C-alpha positions as CSV (number, residue, x, y, z in Angstrom):
1,X,-0.2,0.1,0.1
2,X,1.5,3.4,-1.1
3,X,1.6,6.0,1.8
4,X,-1.0,8.8,1.4
5,X,-1.7,11.9,3.5
6,X,-5.4,10.9,3.2
7,X,-6.9,8.3,5.9
8,X,-9.7,6.8,7.3
9,X,-13.5,6.6,6.3
10,X,-15.1,8.7,3.8
11,X,-18.5,9.5,2.1
12,X,-19.6,10.8,-1.3
13,X,-20.8,14.1,-1.3
14,X,-24.3,14.5,-2.6
15,X,-26.2,17.7,-2.6
16,X,-29.1,16.2,-0.6
17,X,-26.6,15.8,2.4
18,X,-25.3,19.5,2.3
19,X,-27.9,21.0,4.7
20,X,-26.9,18.2,7.3
21,X,-23.2,18.7,6.8
22,X,-23.1,22.2,6.8
23,X,-25.0,22.0,10.4
24,X,-22.4,19.4,11.3
25,X,-19.9,17.2,10.0
26,X,-20.1,13.6,11.8
27,X,-16.7,13.0,13.4
28,X,-16.5,9.7,11.6
29,X,-16.4,11.2,8.2
30,X,-12.5,11.8,7.3
31,X,-13.0,12.8,4.1
32,X,-15.5,13.4,1.3
33,X,-15.4,12.4,-2.5
34,X,-17.1,14.2,-5.4
35,X,-17.3,13.9,-9.2
36,X,-15.6,17.0,-10.4
37,X,-17.9,16.9,-13.7
38,X,-20.8,18.0,-11.2
39,X,-19.2,20.9,-9.6
40,X,-16.8,22.6,-12.2
41,X,-19.5,25.0,-13.4
42,X,-21.3,25.5,-9.9
43,X,-21.5,28.9,-8.4
44,X,-23.4,30.7,-5.8
45,X,-24.6,29.0,-2.6
46,X,-23.5,25.5,-3.8
47,X,-20.0,27.0,-4.4
48,X,-20.0,28.4,-1.0
49,X,-21.2,25.1,0.4
50,X,-18.4,23.1,-1.1
51,X,-15.8,25.7,0.1
52,X,-17.2,25.3,3.8
53,X,-16.9,21.5,3.5
54,X,-13.4,21.7,1.9
55,X,-12.1,23.7,4.5
56,X,-13.2,21.3,7.1
57,X,-12.2,17.8,5.5
58,X,-10.1,16.6,2.5
59,X,-11.7,16.1,-0.9
60,X,-11.0,13.3,-3.2
61,X,-11.9,13.7,-7.1
62,X,-13.3,10.7,-8.7
63,X,-13.7,11.4,-12.4
64,X,-16.8,10.1,-14.4
65,X,-16.1,11.2,-18.1
66,X,-12.3,11.4,-18.9
67,X,-12.7,8.3,-21.2
68,X,-9.5,6.8,-20.6
69,X,-9.9,3.7,-22.8
70,X,-11.9,5.5,-25.5
71,X,-10.9,6.0,-29.2
72,X,-11.3,10.0,-29.1
73,X,-8.5,12.4,-28.4
74,X,-7.9,13.0,-24.7
75,X,-10.1,16.1,-23.7
76,X,-7.1,18.3,-22.7
77,X,-9.0,21.3,-22.3
78,X,-11.3,19.6,-19.9
79,X,-8.2,18.3,-18.0
80,X,-7.2,21.9,-17.4
81,X,-10.4,22.8,-16.1
82,X,-10.2,19.8,-13.7
83,X,-6.6,20.8,-12.7
84,X,-7.8,24.5,-11.7
85,X,-10.4,22.9,-9.7
86,X,-8.0,20.5,-7.9
87,X,-5.8,23.3,-7.2
88,X,-8.7,25.8,-5.8
89,X,-9.8,22.9,-3.4
90,X,-6.4,21.7,-2.6
91,X,-7.2,18.1,-3.9
92,X,-4.5,15.7,-3.8
93,X,-5.8,12.6,-5.4
94,X,-8.0,12.3,-8.6
95,X,-9.1,8.7,-9.5
96,X,-10.8,7.6,-12.9
97,X,-12.4,4.5,-14.2
98,X,-10.3,2.2,-16.2
99,X,-13.1,1.9,-18.9
100,X,-14.3,4.0,-21.7
101,X,-17.3,6.1,-22.2
102,X,-17.5,7.7,-25.3
103,X,-16.2,8.8,-28.8
104,X,-17.6,11.7,-30.7
105,X,-20.2,12.3,-27.5
106,X,-20.4,10.7,-24.2
107,X,-22.5,7.5,-23.7
108,X,-23.3,7.9,-20.1
109,X,-22.0,4.4,-19.5
110,X,-18.7,2.7,-18.2
111,X,-17.8,0.0,-20.9
112,X,-14.9,-2.4,-20.6
113,X,-11.6,-2.1,-22.5
114,X,-10.5,-4.8,-24.7
115,X,-7.9,-6.8,-22.9
116,X,-4.9,-6.7,-25.3
117,X,-1.4,-5.2,-25.6
118,X,-2.5,-2.6,-27.7
119,X,-5.0,-1.3,-25.4
120,X,-2.6,-1.4,-22.7
121,X,-0.4,1.0,-24.5
122,X,-3.3,3.3,-25.5
123,X,-4.5,3.5,-21.9
124,X,-1.1,3.9,-20.5
125,X,0.0,6.7,-23.0
126,X,-3.4,8.7,-21.9
127,X,-2.7,8.3,-18.1
128,X,0.7,9.5,-18.4
129,X,-0.4,12.6,-20.3
130,X,-3.3,13.0,-17.8
131,X,-0.9,12.9,-14.9
132,X,1.6,15.6,-16.8
133,X,-1.5,17.8,-17.3
134,X,-2.7,17.7,-13.8
135,X,0.8,17.4,-11.9
136,X,-0.3,14.8,-9.8
137,X,-0.5,10.9,-9.8
138,X,-3.7,9.6,-10.6
139,X,-5.3,6.2,-9.6
140,X,-7.2,4.1,-12.0
141,X,-10.3,2.0,-10.8
142,X,-11.1,-1.3,-11.9
143,X,-14.5,-1.3,-13.4
144,X,-17.6,-3.3,-13.2
145,X,-18.9,-5.0,-16.5
146,X,-21.4,-7.4,-17.7
147,X,-20.2,-8.6,-20.9
148,X,-16.6,-9.7,-21.4
149,X,-14.6,-7.7,-24.1
150,X,-14.9,-9.6,-27.3
151,X,-11.2,-9.5,-27.8
152,X,-8.9,-10.6,-25.0
153,X,-5.1,-11.6,-25.2
154,X,-4.8,-11.6,-21.4
155,X,-6.9,-11.8,-18.3
156,X,-8.4,-8.8,-16.6
157,X,-6.0,-9.2,-13.8
158,X,-2.9,-9.2,-16.1
159,X,-4.6,-6.1,-18.0
160,X,-4.7,-4.0,-15.0
161,X,-1.3,-4.8,-13.7
162,X,0.2,-4.1,-17.1
163,X,-1.6,-0.8,-17.4
164,X,-0.3,0.1,-13.9
165,X,3.2,-0.8,-14.8
166,X,3.2,0.9,-18.1
167,X,1.6,4.1,-17.0
168,X,3.4,4.3,-13.6
169,X,0.0,5.2,-11.9
170,X,-1.7,4.1,-8.7
171,X,-4.7,1.8,-8.2
172,X,-8.0,2.7,-6.9
173,X,-9.2,-0.7,-5.8
174,X,-13.2,-1.1,-5.7
175,X,-14.1,-3.8,-3.6
176,X,-17.5,-4.0,-4.4
177,X,-16.7,-4.0,-8.2
178,X,-14.4,-7.0,-7.7
179,X,-17.4,-8.8,-5.8
180,X,-20.0,-8.0,-8.7
181,X,-17.7,-9.1,-11.3
182,X,-16.7,-12.3,-9.5
183,X,-20.3,-13.5,-9.7
184,X,-21.2,-12.0,-13.1
185,X,-18.0,-13.8,-14.6
186,X,-17.4,-16.7,-12.1
187,X,-13.9,-16.0,-10.6
188,X,-12.8,-16.0,-7.0
189,X,-12.7,-12.4,-5.7
190,X,-10.0,-12.8,-2.9
191,X,-7.7,-14.3,-5.4
192,X,-8.3,-11.4,-7.8
193,X,-7.4,-8.9,-4.9
194,X,-4.4,-10.9,-4.0
195,X,-3.1,-10.6,-7.5
196,X,-3.3,-6.7,-7.2
197,X,0.0,-4.8,-6.7
198,X,-0.6,-3.8,-3.0
199,X,2.2,-1.2,-3.5
200,X,0.1,0.8,-5.6
201,X,-3.3,0.5,-3.9
202,X,-4.0,3.9,-2.4
203,X,-7.7,4.3,-2.3
204,X,-10.7,1.8,-1.9
205,X,-14.5,1.9,-2.6
206,X,-17.3,0.2,-0.9
207,X,-20.9,0.1,-2.3
208,X,-24.3,-1.5,-2.5
209,X,-25.7,-3.5,-5.8
210,X,-28.7,-5.1,-7.2
211,X,-29.0,-8.9,-7.6
212,X,-30.8,-9.5,-11.1
213,X,-30.4,-13.3,-10.7
214,X,-28.1,-15.6,-8.9
215,X,-25.3,-15.1,-11.6
216,X,-26.0,-11.4,-12.4
217,X,-25.3,-8.6,-10.2
218,X,-25.9,-4.7,-11.3
219,X,-23.6,-2.2,-9.9
220,X,-26.1,0.4,-8.6
221,X,-24.6,2.2,-5.7
222,X,-28.1,2.3,-4.6
223,X,-28.5,0.0,-1.6
224,X,-26.7,-0.9,1.8
225,X,-23.4,-2.8,1.4
226,X,-23.9,-6.7,1.8
227,X,-22.3,-9.0,4.1
228,X,-20.0,-10.9,1.5
229,X,-18.6,-7.5,0.4
230,X,-17.9,-6.8,4.0
231,X,-15.8,-9.9,4.5
232,X,-14.2,-9.1,1.2
233,X,-13.0,-5.5,2.7
234,X,-12.0,-7.4,5.9
235,X,-9.6,-9.9,4.0
236,X,-8.5,-7.1,1.8
237,X,-7.4,-5.1,4.8
238,X,-5.7,-8.2,6.4
239,X,-3.7,-8.4,3.3
240,X,-2.6,-4.9,2.2
241,X,-3.4,-2.5,5.4
242,X,-6.1,0.0,5.5
243,X,-6.0,2.7,2.6
244,X,-8.6,5.4,2.9
245,X,-11.9,3.7,2.0
246,X,-15.0,5.4,0.7
247,X,-18.7,4.7,1.0
248,X,-20.3,5.1,-2.4
249,X,-24.2,5.8,-2.2
250,X,-25.5,7.5,-5.2
251,X,-29.2,6.5,-5.4
252,X,-32.0,5.7,-3.0
253,X,-30.1,8.0,-0.7
254,X,-31.1,7.5,3.0
255,X,-30.8,9.9,5.6
256,X,-27.2,10.7,6.6
257,X,-27.8,9.2,10.0
258,X,-28.2,5.7,8.1
259,X,-25.2,6.3,6.0
260,X,-23.2,6.8,9.1
261,X,-23.8,3.3,10.3
262,X,-21.6,2.0,7.1
263,X,-19.0,4.9,7.3
264,X,-18.7,4.0,11.1
265,X,-18.3,0.4,10.3
266,X,-15.6,1.0,7.9
267,X,-13.5,2.9,10.6
268,X,-14.2,0.2,13.2
269,X,-12.9,-2.2,10.7
270,X,-9.8,-0.2,10.2
271,X,-9.0,0.2,13.8
272,X,-9.0,-3.6,14.3
273,X,-5.7,-5.2,15.3
274,X,-4.0,-7.1,12.2
275,X,-4.3,-10.2,14.1
276,X,-8.0,-9.9,14.7
277,X,-8.8,-9.8,11.0
278,X,-10.0,-13.1,9.4
279,X,-8.5,-14.3,6.3
280,X,-10.2,-17.1,4.4
């Protein structure tokens, strides 16, 4: 696990939560995460609210539209805007999905990248350029997907590791995405995480999902985290330590007090002595 000034448990910053958070930020929340695309053009009261929160807790930026795996040219004008935003709010960590989401326009979905050598080089070039423009290391997130890429010269594990090495970037490990993919594509999730380079892991995500069928899970971020994903987080901590870990909840948003039960559970797990953690 790479050392980071960020620590503890975080919560996704949603506008519905702003009134409660302006009144009081719970002590259990160590940081917040936001999608810069949703805040770049925000002014007025929303901008003041964001500044109020950023003065009290660190912020992580998790991008939605950089399209690292896509065929269209990298949007460097957008990246310059993102850099100014990161600088303004003193945001040290920017992460993006290892996926593609558009060509001439945005598809508003995150699609898997073919697991090929050409794709490794294509994505790594774009990551390196992104890091140059942002003047920061970035972390890429393992994505959930429902149909395996039609072209595959290597496994997903080999593909992720190759991109990390070629681009010299960090890994944003989404524990729920590993679980979702393990059900949808029939693999062992702990073995998958064991195959990720611990020294590059700087950040974790936890989230809920929707089970469509026994062999199909949809990654919705719209439900509480289930026990098997909590178990997977525990085994991840036992193997790599306790990187900063975010609770994602994007839909069916409950009251802040209910979300805090899960944020607090993350913190409690992080505080456990290493020898108390169960490794299957």
